[in-house]
Every structure is written in structure tokens, then in C-alpha cells.
C-alpha positions as CSV (number, residue, x, y, z in Angstrom):
1,M,-17.7,4.5,14.0
2,N,-14.0,4.6,12.7
3,A,-11.8,1.2,12.4
4,A,-10.4,2.0,15.7
5,A,-13.1,1.9,17.9
6,M,-14.6,-1.0,16.1
7,V,-11.4,-3.0,17.2
8,Q,-12.2,-2.5,20.2
9,E,-15.9,-3.1,20.8
10,T,-16.0,-6.2,18.7
11,K,-14.7,-9.4,17.5
12,Q,-16.7,-10.2,14.6
13,L,-14.1,-11.5,12.4
14,S,-14.1,-14.4,14.7
15,G,-12.9,-17.5,12.8
16,R,-12.6,-15.9,9.5
17,N,-10.0,-16.4,7.7
18,I,-8.4,-13.0,6.1
19,V,-5.2,-13.4,4.0
20,V,-2.9,-10.3,3.6
21,T,-1.1,-9.9,1.0
22,R,0.6,-6.8,1.4
23,P,4.8,-7.2,1.5
24,A,5.8,-8.5,4.1
25,E,7.6,-5.5,5.3
26,Q,4.2,-3.2,5.3
27,A,1.9,-6.7,6.6
28,R,2.3,-6.6,10.6
29,V,-0.7,-3.8,11.2
30,L,-2.9,-4.6,9.1
31,A,-2.1,-9.0,10.3
32,E,-2.5,-7.4,14.4
33,M,-5.5,-5.7,13.3
34,I,-7.4,-8.5,12.1
35,A,-6.1,-10.5,14.9
36,R,-7.4,-8.7,17.7
37,C,-11.0,-8.6,15.9
38,G,-10.8,-12.2,15.8
39,G,-9.8,-12.5,12.7
40,S,-6.6,-15.1,11.3
41,P,-4.5,-12.8,8.9
42,V,-3.1,-15.7,6.5
43,L,-0.1,-13.5,5.2
44,F,0.5,-13.9,1.8
45,P,3.2,-11.0,0.5
46,V,2.4,-11.0,-3.2
47,L,4.8,-8.0,-3.8
48,A,8.8,-8.8,-3.6
49,I,10.9,-5.5,-2.6
50,H,14.6,-5.8,-3.3
51,D,16.8,-3.5,-2.9
52,I,18.1,-1.7,-6.3
53,E,21.4,-2.9,-7.9
54,D,22.7,0.1,-9.1
55,Q,22.7,2.8,-6.2
56,S,25.1,5.3,-7.5
57,P,22.2,7.2,-9.2
58,L,20.2,7.5,-5.4
59,R,23.6,8.5,-3.5
60,E,23.9,11.0,-6.6
61,V,20.8,12.7,-5.4
62,A,21.6,12.2,-1.5
63,A,25.2,14.4,-2.0
64,R,22.4,17.4,-3.4
65,L,19.8,16.6,-1.5
66,E,19.5,20.7,-0.2
67,S,19.2,22.3,-4.0
68,F,15.2,20.3,-3.9
69,D,12.9,22.1,-2.2
70,L,10.0,19.1,-1.9
71,A,10.4,15.4,-1.3
72,I,8.5,13.1,-2.5
73,F,8.2,9.3,-1.5
74,I,5.7,7.3,-3.1
75,S,5.2,4.4,-0.6
76,A,6.8,3.4,2.2
77,N,9.2,1.3,0.3
78,A,10.2,4.2,-0.9
79,V,11.2,5.8,2.6
80,V,12.8,2.9,4.4
81,K,15.3,2.1,1.4
82,A,15.4,5.5,0.7
83,L,16.4,7.3,4.3
84,K,18.6,4.5,5.2
85,L,20.2,5.1,2.8
86,I,20.4,9.1,3.0
87,T,20.2,9.1,7.0
88,A,23.2,6.9,7.4
89,K,25.6,9.3,6.6
90,H,23.8,13.3,7.0
91,P,20.5,14.8,8.8
92,W,17.6,15.3,6.7
93,P,17.9,19.1,5.8
94,R,15.0,21.0,7.1
95,R,14.8,23.1,4.1
96,V,13.4,20.3,2.3
97,A,10.1,19.9,2.9
98,V,8.5,15.6,2.6
99,A,5.4,14.8,1.4
100,T,3.9,11.2,1.0
101,M,0.3,9.8,0.8
102,G,-0.6,7.0,3.6
103,K,-0.7,6.4,7.0
104,T,2.2,3.6,6.5
105,S,4.1,6.0,4.9
106,E,4.1,8.8,7.4
107,R,5.0,6.2,10.5
108,E,8.0,5.0,8.1
109,L,9.0,8.8,8.0
110,A,8.7,9.3,11.7
111,H,11.0,6.1,12.3
112,F,13.0,8.8,10.6
113,G,12.1,11.4,12.4
114,I,10.3,13.5,9.9
115,A,6.6,14.3,11.8
116,D,5.9,17.6,9.9
117,V,4.7,16.1,6.5
118,I,2.4,16.9,3.7
119,S,-0.5,13.8,3.3
120,P,-4.2,14.4,2.1
121,R,-6.1,12.5,3.9
122,G,-9.4,11.0,2.9
123,R,-8.0,9.1,0.4
124,F,-4.1,7.7,-0.7
125,D,-3.8,8.5,-4.4
126,S,-1.5,11.0,-6.7
127,E,-4.6,13.0,-7.4
128,A,-5.2,13.8,-3.6
129,L,-1.7,14.8,-3.2
130,L,-1.7,16.9,-6.1
131,A,-4.8,18.7,-4.7
132,M,-2.9,19.6,-1.3
133,P,-2.9,23.4,-1.2
134,Q,1.0,22.8,-0.9
135,L,1.5,21.7,-4.3
136,Q,-0.6,24.4,-6.0
137,D,1.8,27.0,-6.8
138,M,5.2,25.1,-7.6
139,K,6.7,27.2,-10.3
140,G,10.8,27.4,-9.9
141,K,10.0,24.3,-7.3
142,K,12.6,21.9,-7.6
143,V,11.3,18.4,-6.6
144,I,13.0,14.5,-6.0
145,I,10.3,11.5,-6.1
146,F,11.9,8.7,-4.3
147,R,9.9,5.7,-5.9
148,G,10.1,2.0,-7.2
149,N,10.6,1.0,-10.3
150,G,7.8,1.9,-13.1
151,G,4.8,3.5,-11.8
152,R,2.5,6.1,-13.0
153,E,3.8,9.6,-14.0
154,L,0.9,11.5,-12.8
155,L,2.2,13.0,-9.6
156,G,5.4,14.8,-11.9
157,D,4.1,15.7,-15.0
158,T,1.3,17.2,-12.7
159,L,3.8,18.9,-10.7
160,A,6.4,20.2,-13.8
161,A,3.1,21.2,-16.0
162,R,2.8,23.9,-12.1
163,G,6.4,25.1,-12.8
164,A,8.0,22.5,-11.4
165,K,11.9,21.5,-12.0
166,V,10.9,17.6,-11.5
167,E,13.3,14.3,-11.3
168,Y,12.3,10.2,-10.7
169,V,15.2,8.5,-8.3
170,E,14.4,4.7,-8.4
171,C,14.9,3.3,-4.4
172,Y,13.5,-0.1,-4.9
173,R,12.7,-2.7,-7.3
174,R,9.1,-4.5,-7.1
175,G,9.3,-8.0,-7.7
176,R,6.5,-11.3,-8.0
177,P,7.4,-13.4,-4.5
178,S,8.3,-17.2,-5.1
179,L,5.6,-18.7,-2.7
180,D,3.6,-21.6,-3.1
181,A,0.0,-21.4,-2.8
182,A,-0.4,-24.5,-1.5
183,P,-2.0,-22.8,2.0
184,L,-4.1,-20.6,0.0
185,L,-5.4,-23.3,-2.3
186,K,-5.5,-25.6,0.8
187,L,-8.0,-23.1,2.7
188,W,-10.2,-22.9,-0.2
189,A,-10.9,-26.7,-0.9
190,R,-11.5,-26.7,3.0
191,G,-14.0,-23.8,2.4
192,E,-12.4,-21.7,5.5
193,L,-10.7,-18.8,3.2
194,D,-13.1,-15.9,4.1
195,A,-11.8,-12.9,2.2
196,I,-8.5,-11.4,0.4
197,T,-7.3,-7.9,1.1
198,A,-5.2,-6.7,-2.2
199,T,-3.8,-3.1,-1.5
200,S,-2.6,-2.5,-5.2
201,S,-3.1,-3.8,-8.8
202,E,-0.3,-4.9,-9.1
203,G,0.0,-7.1,-6.2
204,L,-3.4,-8.1,-7.1
205,R,-2.1,-9.3,-10.8
206,N,0.2,-11.3,-9.1
207,L,-1.8,-13.0,-7.5
208,F,-4.5,-13.9,-9.9
209,A,-0.5,-15.6,-11.7
210,M,0.4,-16.8,-7.7
211,V,-2.6,-18.8,-7.5
212,G,-2.6,-20.7,-11.1
213,S,-6.1,-21.7,-12.5
214,L,-7.8,-23.6,-10.0
215,G,-6.8,-20.6,-7.5
216,Q,-8.5,-18.4,-9.6
217,T,-11.1,-20.1,-9.8
218,W,-11.8,-19.9,-6.6
219,L,-10.2,-16.0,-6.0
220,R,-13.3,-15.3,-8.5
221,K,-15.8,-16.3,-5.8
222,T,-14.1,-15.0,-2.8
223,P,-15.0,-11.6,-1.2
224,L,-11.9,-9.1,-2.2
225,F,-11.1,-5.9,-0.2
226,V,-9.5,-3.2,-2.0
227,P,-9.0,0.4,-0.7
228,H,-9.1,2.2,-3.9
229,A,-11.6,2.5,-7.0
230,R,-8.9,1.7,-9.6
231,I,-7.9,-1.4,-8.0
232,A,-11.3,-2.6,-7.8
233,E,-11.0,-1.8,-12.0
234,E,-8.4,-4.3,-12.2
235,A,-10.5,-6.8,-10.2
236,G,-12.9,-6.2,-12.2
237,R,-10.5,-6.3,-15.5
238,L,-9.8,-9.7,-14.2
239,G,-12.8,-11.3,-13.4
240,L,-13.6,-11.3,-10.4
241,L,-17.1,-11.0,-9.0
242,R,-17.3,-10.6,-5.3
243,V,-15.5,-6.6,-5.1
244,W,-15.5,-4.6,-2.7
245,A,-14.6,-1.1,-2.4
246,T,-13.6,0.3,1.4
247,A,-12.3,3.5,2.6
248,P,-8.8,4.2,2.3
249,G,-5.7,2.4,4.8
250,D,-5.6,-0.6,6.6
251,D,-8.5,1.2,9.1
252,G,-10.5,1.5,6.1
253,L,-9.9,-2.5,4.8
254,V,-10.7,-3.5,9.0
255,A,-14.0,-1.1,8.4
256,G,-15.2,-3.4,5.7
257,L,-14.3,-6.3,6.6
258,I,-16.3,-5.8,10.0
259,E,-18.9,-4.6,7.8
260,F,-19.4,-6.9,5.8
261,F,-18.7,-10.3,7.7
262,S,-21.9,-8.5,10.4
263,T,-24.2,-9.5,7.8
264,Q,-22.9,-13.2,7.2
265,E,-24.0,-16.0,9.0
266,P,-21.0,-18.0,11.3
267,D,-21.6,-21.0,10.1
268,T,-21.3,-19.4,6.1
269,H,-17.4,-18.3,6.1
270,G,-18.2,-15.8,3.6
271,R,-20.0,-18.1,1.2
């Protein structure tokens, strides 16, 4: 049964306080899904998304966008930050194909009128996108990759090896929020913090730093749900002891939470 159907049929998360660490701009869908299952989402964004100070490289790419064959948006933040600027003056050129990873990014693209999107199913990462048939024969293709500061080079390097001419443009900057961890510490102290969701390795590292030494002690023992094996590996490096890798996306996280708490006694709070 998929997560959407499970949401309709169960209140298995009733009484559970579940931390949502997505950036504030992308937290709504997951928080609403948790709430529909009876849970209490605790919003604690561990990544802050900032505009880049120098937007001239993005404007320069926008001016010659029609020269590209393929545009890849690494994240939903890349979609919003890039397309707000690009589509303010011109509609998206039809000849330029669009690719991304994940349902959140697809939803944001749809808001800008872009529905015909190359996007993998089942896994939402660079490896899955690179396996798509549309990205195999790239000889002579011009590709622009919209992304935040830094990140993995696998996507661009692989496409270049397949014959593409690849450019990157940064359209936002990630940072660690200045956020008081006291609400989490109070829940932990009362034994009322039941689970945490983490959707990026960088975000998980930020969370670890933001909660301090006392919070880290509790964090190591709290059920952590992650939608990718790479994040689970990072959790292991940080010494977290109770890590569950779920299916991809918000649906996968909610299904994993429901499956886990269906085996827990109501008064244990997942401990």
C-alpha cells in the first residue's frame, strides 16, 4: 500500500511528535502528511536558503538560455530561485528540455508551467537521473545545471564524459540557520520527541551541530528516518544508533514512519 492510501486509512502517528528538518520553503507537504496521519510535525529547518549576492552569472545564462539543449535543476530551491528570475521577462523556451530529481522539484516546475520533465522514479538522485534513457547519448549536447553552492560533481562529470558540454550556474546559497534548539531539547527532556526526519546529509550535519552536546546525546538514541542510503551512512558516521532508510520522497518517509510506529506501544513514544 502506498503512503497516500495509508494516510487515508490510519492514524498510526497519533500522539507522535515528529521533527521535520526540511528547509522552511519545502516543509509544508511533509508536515501536512504527518498531521493527516494524526502526528504532530515539529518544524525545525536545518538548512537556510539564501539568494546569491551576485546574480549576474544567472542573468547571463538566462540571456542565452535557448542555446542549451537540456537544463537540469538539482533541487526545488534551484527551480524557484532560477525560474523566478528567468521567467520574469521571458517564458521558458520550448526547445530546452528540463530534468530534475524528486516530486517536490516537479511540483515547483509545474508552478512555472513546465510539465514535460525528465525525472526518475523510485530513486531521486544523480545516479537515477543518469540512468534515464534521455541522458545516454549526449554527444554535442549543451547542458546547463542549476544548483546551490557546492555539491556533488557526479552529474556534470558523467554527462561530460558522455559527450556533453556542461555548465553550472549557482542560483542560491545554503547555510546553517540561527535557530534555537530549546523546543527540541524540552521535548527530549520530557520524553516526547518520537522521531526525526532528515532529507540531506548536509542538513543532518547541521542538526547535529545545532542541538549541542546534550541534544547530541538524545539524538543518537532517537529514531531517525532518511530517504536515501547516503544520508544513513552520514548518520552512522555521526554515531546515530537508530536509523531507518525509507523509500524516496515524502511518501517514503511517511510510509516508513507508519510502519515503524505500528509496531510500537502507544505509551513508549518510540523509545
